[in-house]
C-alpha positions in Angstrom: 0.0 0.0 0.0 1.0 3.6 -0.4 3.0 5.7 2.1 0.1 8.2 2.5 -2.4 8.2 5.4 -5.6 10.3 5.0 -7.4 11.0 8.2 -11.0 12.3 7.8 -11.6 10.4 4.5 -15.3 9.8 5.4 -16.0 13.6 5.9 -16.8 16.3 3.4 -13.4 17.6 2.6 -11.6 14.4 3.3 -14.1 12.5 1.1 -13.3 14.8 -1.8 -9.5 14.3 -1.3 -10.1 10.6 -1.1 -12.0 10.6 -4.4 -9.2 12.6 -6.1 -6.6 10.2 -4.9 -8.7 7.2 -6.1 -9.3 8.9 -9.5 -5.5 9.5 -9.9 -4.7 5.9 -8.7 -2.6 7.1 -5.9 -2.6 4.4 -3.2 -3.3 5.5 0.3 -4.6 4.2 3.6 -7.6 5.9 5.4 -7.9 6.2 9.1 -11.6 6.1 9.9 -13.4 6.0 13.2 -15.1 2.8 14.3 -18.6 4.2 13.7 -17.8 5.8 10.3 -19.2 4.2 7.1 -16.1 3.2 5.1 -17.9 1.0 2.6 -17.3 3.4 -0.3 -13.6 3.6 0.5 -13.3 -0.1 0.7 -15.2 -0.7 -2.6 -12.7 1.7 -4.2 -9.8 -0.4 -3.1 -8.6 1.9 -0.3 -6.9 0.3 2.6 -9.0 1.2 5.6 -7.5 1.4 9.1 -10.1 1.7 11.9 -9.1 3.9 14.8 -9.1 7.4 16.1 -6.5 10.2 16.5 -6.9 9.9 20.2 -5.9 6.2 20.3 -2.2 5.8 20.3 -2.2 2.0 19.5 -4.6 2.5 16.6 -2.6 5.4 15.3 0.6 3.4 15.4 -1.1 0.7 13.3 -2.4 3.3 10.9 1.1 4.9 10.6 2.9 1.7 9.9 4.9 2.3 6.7 3.5 5.8 6.2 5.7 8.7 5.2 3.0 11.4 4.7 -0.1 12.2 6.8 -2.9 14.4 5.4 -5.7 15.1 7.8 -8.9 17.0 7.6 -10.1 15.6 10.9 -10.4 18.2 13.6 -11.4 18.1 17.2 -11.9 21.8 17.8 -14.7 21.1 20.2 -12.7 18.6 22.2 -9.6 20.8 22.0 -11.6 23.7 23.5 -12.8 21.4 26.2 -9.2 20.4 27.0 -9.3 17.0 25.4 -7.1 17.5 22.4 -7.4 15.1 19.5 -4.1 15.7 17.7 -1.6 12.9 18.1 0.8 13.6 20.9 3.3 10.8 19.9 4.2 9.2 16.7 4.8 5.7 15.6 8.1 4.3 16.9 8.2 1.8 14.0 7.9 4.3 11.2 10.3 7.1 12.1 9.0 10.6 11.6 6.1 10.9 9.1 5.5 14.1 7.3 2.4 15.7 9.0 0.0 17.9 7.0 -2.9 19.1 9.0 -3.7 20.6 12.4 -0.7 21.2 14.7 0.2 18.5 17.2 1.2 18.9 20.7 5.0 18.3 21.2 5.8 14.6 21.3 6.3 13.4 24.9 7.7 10.0 24.5 7.3 9.0 20.9 10.0 9.2 18.2 8.2 11.9 16.1 9.7 15.3 16.1 7.8 18.5 15.4 5.6 18.2 12.3 6.5 19.9 9.1 4.0 21.9 7.1 3.3 20.9 3.5 
């Protein structure tokens, strides 16, 4: 599979990005929440990883082999309530993926350094 992870692929903007990637035959993995309907992604041949930006173990699985992360997922409401949704640590198995999306809190124990903007 590709080295690209798309977070938010079942949402409005993320869905449009996913459709463009599929049209252009760019392989990618989509991180989708457990309650999201990922049937259209799966039927388009997209590798689906079920998890959440707040779940370190699920995020590590989704990041396996990934070099670039594109996210349209946001947790503004949770961030305002003090429960941030941006990853706080990266995958120890994949090194430092390129992060394109909302800012992350600094890594506390993972191997990811500060994200670079695309």
